[in-house]
C-alpha positions in Angstrom: -76.4 44.4 109.4 -77.9 41.3 111.0 -76.8 39.1 113.4 -77.3 36.0 116.1 -77.0 37.4 119.2 -74.7 35.7 121.8 -76.9 36.9 125.2 -80.6 36.8 123.3 -82.7 39.6 124.2 -83.7 40.3 127.8 -87.1 41.0 126.8 -88.3 38.7 124.6 -85.3 36.1 124.5 -85.2 36.4 120.5 -81.8 36.0 119.1 -82.4 37.8 115.6 -81.0 40.9 115.9 -79.8 43.8 113.8 -76.0 45.3 114.7 -76.0 49.1 115.3 -72.8 49.6 117.3 -69.3 48.0 118.1 -68.3 49.5 121.8 -64.7 48.7 122.4 -62.9 49.9 126.2 -59.2 49.3 127.5 -60.4 48.0 131.1 -57.4 48.1 134.1 -55.8 44.7 134.8 -58.0 42.2 136.2 -61.7 44.0 135.6 -63.6 41.0 135.5 -65.9 42.7 132.6 -66.2 42.6 128.7 -63.2 45.0 126.7 -66.3 45.0 123.9 -69.6 43.9 122.8 -71.5 44.8 120.2 -74.7 47.1 120.6 -77.6 45.4 118.9 -81.4 45.7 118.2 -83.9 42.9 118.5 -85.4 42.6 115.5 -88.3 41.1 117.3 -89.4 43.4 120.1 -87.1 46.2 119.4 -85.3 46.3 122.2 -81.4 47.9 122.3 -78.9 45.5 124.4 -74.8 44.9 124.8 -74.9 41.5 123.2 -72.2 40.2 125.9 -70.9 37.0 126.7 -70.4 38.1 130.3 -72.3 36.1 133.0 -74.3 37.1 135.6 -71.9 35.7 138.1 -69.3 38.3 136.3 -71.6 41.0 137.0 -72.4 40.0 140.7 -68.9 39.5 141.6 -67.8 43.4 139.7 -70.3 45.2 141.8 -69.4 43.0 145.0 -65.2 43.9 144.3 -65.0 47.2 142.5 -68.9 49.5 143.3 -67.7 53.0 142.1 -70.6 53.7 144.9 -68.4 53.2 147.6 -66.7 56.4 147.3 -69.8 58.4 148.9 -68.4 62.2 147.0 -68.2 60.8 143.5 -70.7 58.6 143.3 -74.8 58.6 143.4 -77.3 56.8 145.4 -76.3 58.4 148.5 -78.0 61.7 148.7 -74.5 63.5 149.1 -74.9 66.2 146.0 -77.8 68.5 146.0 -78.9 66.8 142.8 -78.5 63.3 143.6 -80.3 64.1 147.2 -83.1 65.9 145.3 -83.6 63.1 143.0 -83.8 60.3 145.7 -86.0 62.7 147.9 -88.6 63.2 144.4 -88.8 59.0 144.0 -89.4 59.1 148.2 -92.7 61.2 147.1 -93.7 59.4 144.7 -93.5 56.1 146.4 -95.6 57.7 149.5 -98.3 58.8 147.4 -98.2 55.3 146.3 -97.8 53.5 149.5 -99.3 55.0 152.0 -98.8 52.7 155.0 -95.8 53.9 156.5 -95.0 49.9 158.3 -95.3 48.3 154.5 -92.3 46.9 154.4 -90.1 48.3 151.4 -86.7 46.8 150.2 -84.3 49.1 147.9 -82.6 46.5 146.2 -78.9 48.4 144.5 -79.5 50.6 147.6 -75.8 51.7 147.0 -75.1 54.0 150.1 -78.7 54.1 151.7 -79.7 57.9 150.1 -83.2 56.6 149.1 -83.6 54.7 152.3 -82.3 57.8 154.0 -85.5 60.4 152.6 -88.6 57.4 153.1 -87.2 57.1 156.4 -87.4 60.9 156.6 -90.8 60.2 155.7 -92.1 57.9 158.4 -91.4 54.7 157.2 -90.3 52.3 159.9 -89.7 48.8 157.7 -87.1 49.7 155.5 -84.6 47.7 154.2 -81.5 47.8 151.7 -80.0 44.9 149.6 -76.2 45.8 147.8 -73.5 43.7 146.6 -70.7 46.0 147.6 -70.3 45.6 151.5 -69.0 48.9 152.5 -72.3 50.0 151.1 -73.9 47.8 153.2 -71.9 49.7 156.2 -72.8 53.2 155.0 -76.5 51.9 155.0 -76.5 50.7 158.5 -75.2 53.8 159.8 -78.2 55.5 158.6 -80.1 53.3 161.3 -81.4 51.2 158.1 -81.5 47.5 158.1 -78.9 46.4 155.4 -77.8 42.9 153.7 -74.9 42.1 151.4 -76.0 40.1 148.2 -77.9 40.9 144.8 -81.5 39.5 143.1 -79.3 36.5 142.5 -78.3 35.8 145.8 -80.9 36.9 148.5 -80.2 36.6 152.1 -82.5 33.7 154.0 -83.4 36.5 156.5 -84.8 38.9 154.2 -88.6 38.0 154.1 -91.1 39.0 151.7 -91.9 42.5 151.2 -94.6 45.1 150.1 -92.3 47.3 147.8 -89.7 46.4 145.8 -87.9 49.2 144.1 -84.7 48.6 141.4 -84.0 52.3 140.9 -80.9 52.7 138.4 -80.8 49.2 138.8 -81.8 47.1 135.3 -79.6 48.7 133.4 -76.6 47.3 134.7 -78.5 43.3 135.2 -77.4 40.8 132.7 -80.2 37.9 133.3 -82.9 40.6 133.1 -86.1 37.9 133.3 -84.9 35.6 135.7 -84.3 39.0 138.0 -88.0 40.2 137.3 -89.0 36.5 138.2 -87.0 36.9 141.5 -88.9 40.2 142.1 -91.9 37.8 142.7 -90.2 35.3 144.6 -89.8 38.1 147.7 -92.8 40.5 146.8 -96.1 39.9 148.6 -99.2 39.0 146.4 -100.5 42.3 145.3 -97.3 44.0 146.0 -95.3 46.5 144.2 -92.2 46.8 142.2 -90.9 50.2 141.3 -88.2 49.8 138.2 -86.5 53.4 136.9 -83.6 52.9 134.3 -82.2 55.2 132.3 -84.4 56.6 129.0 -82.7 55.3 125.9 -85.7 57.6 123.7 -84.1 60.5 125.1 -80.5 60.1 125.0 -79.6 61.7 121.7 -81.6 64.9 123.5 -79.4 65.0 126.5 -75.3 63.6 125.0 -73.5 64.7 127.8 -70.4 62.9 126.6 -69.8 60.2 123.7 -71.5 56.8 123.5 -71.9 58.0 127.8 -74.2 54.7 128.0 -72.5 52.7 125.8 -70.0 51.3 128.9 -68.9 48.7 130.9 -71.7 48.3 133.0 -75.2 50.0 131.6 -76.1 46.8 128.9 -79.8 47.5 128.5 -81.3 50.8 127.2 -85.0 50.7 128.1 -87.6 53.1 126.6 -91.2 53.7 128.8 -92.3 50.8 126.1 -89.9 48.3 126.6 -89.7 48.4 130.2 -93.3 47.9 130.5 -93.5 45.1 128.0 -91.0 43.0 130.0 -93.1 43.6 133.1 -96.3 42.5 131.6 -94.4 39.5 129.4 -93.3 38.4 133.0 -96.9 38.1 134.0 -96.8 41.9 136.3 -99.9 44.2 136.5 -99.1 47.4 135.4 -99.9 50.5 137.5 -98.0 53.4 135.7 -95.3 54.5 133.6 -93.5 57.7 133.1 -90.7 59.6 132.1 -88.5 62.4 134.3 -85.3 64.3 133.4 -82.8 63.7 136.6 -79.8 65.9 137.0 -76.3 63.8 137.7 -74.9 66.8 138.8 -75.9 70.9 138.4 -76.5 71.6 134.6 -76.2 68.2 133.7 -79.9 66.8 133.5 -79.9 63.2 132.3 -83.4 61.1 130.9 -85.0 58.3 132.8 -88.2 56.4 132.9 -89.9 54.5 135.2 -93.2 51.8 135.6 -94.8 51.1 138.6 -96.5 47.6 139.0 -98.4 45.0 140.9 -97.4 41.2 141.4 -100.9 39.8 140.4 -102.5 37.0 142.2 -103.9 35.2 139.1 -102.4 36.9 135.9 -99.9 34.3 133.8 -97.1 35.6 132.4 -98.0 36.7 128.4 -96.9 36.1 125.1 -98.1 38.9 122.7 -95.4 40.8 121.9 -95.6 44.7 120.7 -92.7 46.0 118.5 -90.8 49.3 119.6 -90.5 50.6 116.5 -89.1 53.9 117.2 -86.0 52.8 119.8 -84.0 51.7 117.0 -83.8 54.9 115.1 -83.3 57.3 118.3 -80.7 54.9 119.1 -79.0 55.5 115.3 -79.3 59.4 115.8 -77.9 59.0 119.5 -75.1 57.2 117.7 -74.3 59.9 115.5 -74.3 62.6 117.8 -71.8 60.3 119.9 -69.5 59.8 116.9 -69.8 64.0 116.3 -68.7 64.9 119.9 -65.6 61.7 119.4 -64.4 63.5 116.1 -63.8 67.0 118.1 -62.1 65.3 121.2 -59.8 63.5 118.9 -58.9 66.9 116.9 -58.7 68.7 120.0 -56.5 65.6 121.3 -54.2 65.8 118.2 -53.6 69.8 118.5 -52.4 69.0 122.2 -50.5 65.8 121.6 -48.6 67.6 118.7 -47.0 70.3 121.1 -47.0 67.9 124.6 -46.5 64.1 123.3 -46.5 63.2 127.2 -49.8 64.2 129.2 -51.1 63.3 132.4 -54.7 62.0 131.8 -56.5 63.0 135.0 -60.0 60.2 135.3 -60.4 57.1 134.3 -64.1 56.9 133.8 -66.1 55.3 131.2 -65.2 57.6 128.6 -61.1 57.4 128.9 -61.6 53.8 128.6 -63.0 54.5 125.2 -60.5 57.3 124.7 -57.9 55.2 125.0 -59.0 52.8 122.2 -61.3 55.2 119.5 -58.9 58.5 119.4 -54.9 58.9 119.4 -55.0 59.2 123.0 -54.0 55.4 123.1 -50.8 56.2 121.3 -50.2 59.2 123.7 -46.5 58.7 126.2 -48.7 58.9 129.4 -47.0 60.4 132.2 -49.6 59.0 134.8 -53.1 58.7 134.9 -55.1 60.0 138.2 -58.6 59.3 139.5 -60.0 61.4 142.7 -62.2 57.8 143.1 -60.0 55.6 145.9 -61.6 52.9 145.0 -59.2 53.3 141.5 -56.2 53.4 142.9 -53.6 51.1 143.1 -55.1 49.5 139.6 -53.1 49.2 136.9 -54.0 51.0 133.1 -52.4 49.8 130.0 -49.2 49.4 132.1 -49.5 52.3 135.1 -50.5 52.5 138.6 -53.8 54.8 139.0 -52.2 57.3 141.3 -54.6 59.4 144.1 -54.2 63.6 142.8 -51.6 64.2 145.3 -49.4 61.7 143.6 -49.0 64.0 141.0 -46.9 66.7 142.1 -43.7 67.7 140.6 -45.1 66.6 137.1 -45.2 69.2 134.8 -46.6 67.4 131.7 -50.6 69.3 130.5 -53.0 67.7 132.4 -55.9 66.1 129.7 -59.0 65.6 132.0 -61.3 63.2 130.6 -64.7 64.0 132.4 -66.8 65.9 130.7 -69.6 66.2 133.3 -67.0 67.4 136.2 -64.1 68.9 134.6 -64.9 72.6 136.1 -64.8 70.8 139.3 -61.5 68.7 138.4 -59.9 71.8 136.9 -60.6 74.3 140.1 -59.2 71.6 142.5 -56.2 71.2 140.7 -56.0 75.2 140.2 -57.3 76.8 143.2 -56.6 73.7 146.1 -53.2 71.7 144.5 -52.0 74.8 143.8 -50.9 73.3 140.1 -49.6 74.9 137.2 -49.6 72.4 134.6 -51.5 73.1 131.3 -55.2 71.9 131.5 -56.5 70.5 128.9 -60.7 70.0 128.0 -62.2 68.0 125.7 -64.8 70.5 124.6 
């Protein structure tokens, strides 16, 4: 089905699109982002994106006020887990090969808790700086002995200065104003300076489906292939130096696809206008949608079976999958005794009229606990049984 995009293609700015899926969410009260959007494919360049009317200012406010990365134990970017630390060390090692000067000024934009900067510091780099919209993340990064500033690409600190290398690691998929973001990179990079950009690899979503529609969420609104990411940089006047794909681990045994580019700020090149359409991305995204729907149908069957015998339940986890299940499955009609989440940033928020509780607040409740995180379900179950010593029946989604 064809449609005219509200947002416009983030890569080529065309408004002519194909509708691939309408994605909906139930959100906590006061959440500044959209309760849904259309996933569309650009007819001109083939890029896949969320056609949302939410503005860049709204996204900046969201990451300043509701950043999930503030909790070091449950988020990525700080290198707290072995898998996350290994991912960050690999990126640092790659950059060390490209940038031998240990005095080069390197900016990690969207630094979260500073894990990548920590890895670079351990490799001898001495002129590092982090930028993040979350005050808590900035404070954590500063505690590593690294310069850090509160802000974003669209609210740059005046004293930031020019950088030799700018890193956007798993940031650009979150950005509403993509081309303005790349143009801003040019403003803070010295002539000949480098940009390293890494994002989820949408060409391999279908190969590595950990949870249904995991990549169609409130935060990930751009779905890049290596081709579309490289084309974006070229269209914005950057000189491509390298590109590639890799597999990272979001948790032990949970591989996640990523793609990256290394580009130089050209001293003379003008932005290019020639567009080569990505003809493969749409088909692989349609495959991803079909595979996700198959998993969602199996989850629905399990939920229906549980709710037949236990119409009132506890929902453990208020992450992206839970927000979808409350719209797309019978969980949306269930009697929910309590929502529980281990991330302190969610505590006290109100979801479907009920506050989200910390785990210790459900002691004394006897209803079955439905764990809505497929990624961390074993760890959560271990916490329920071994640490909290709760005897509630536990329901996995798979």
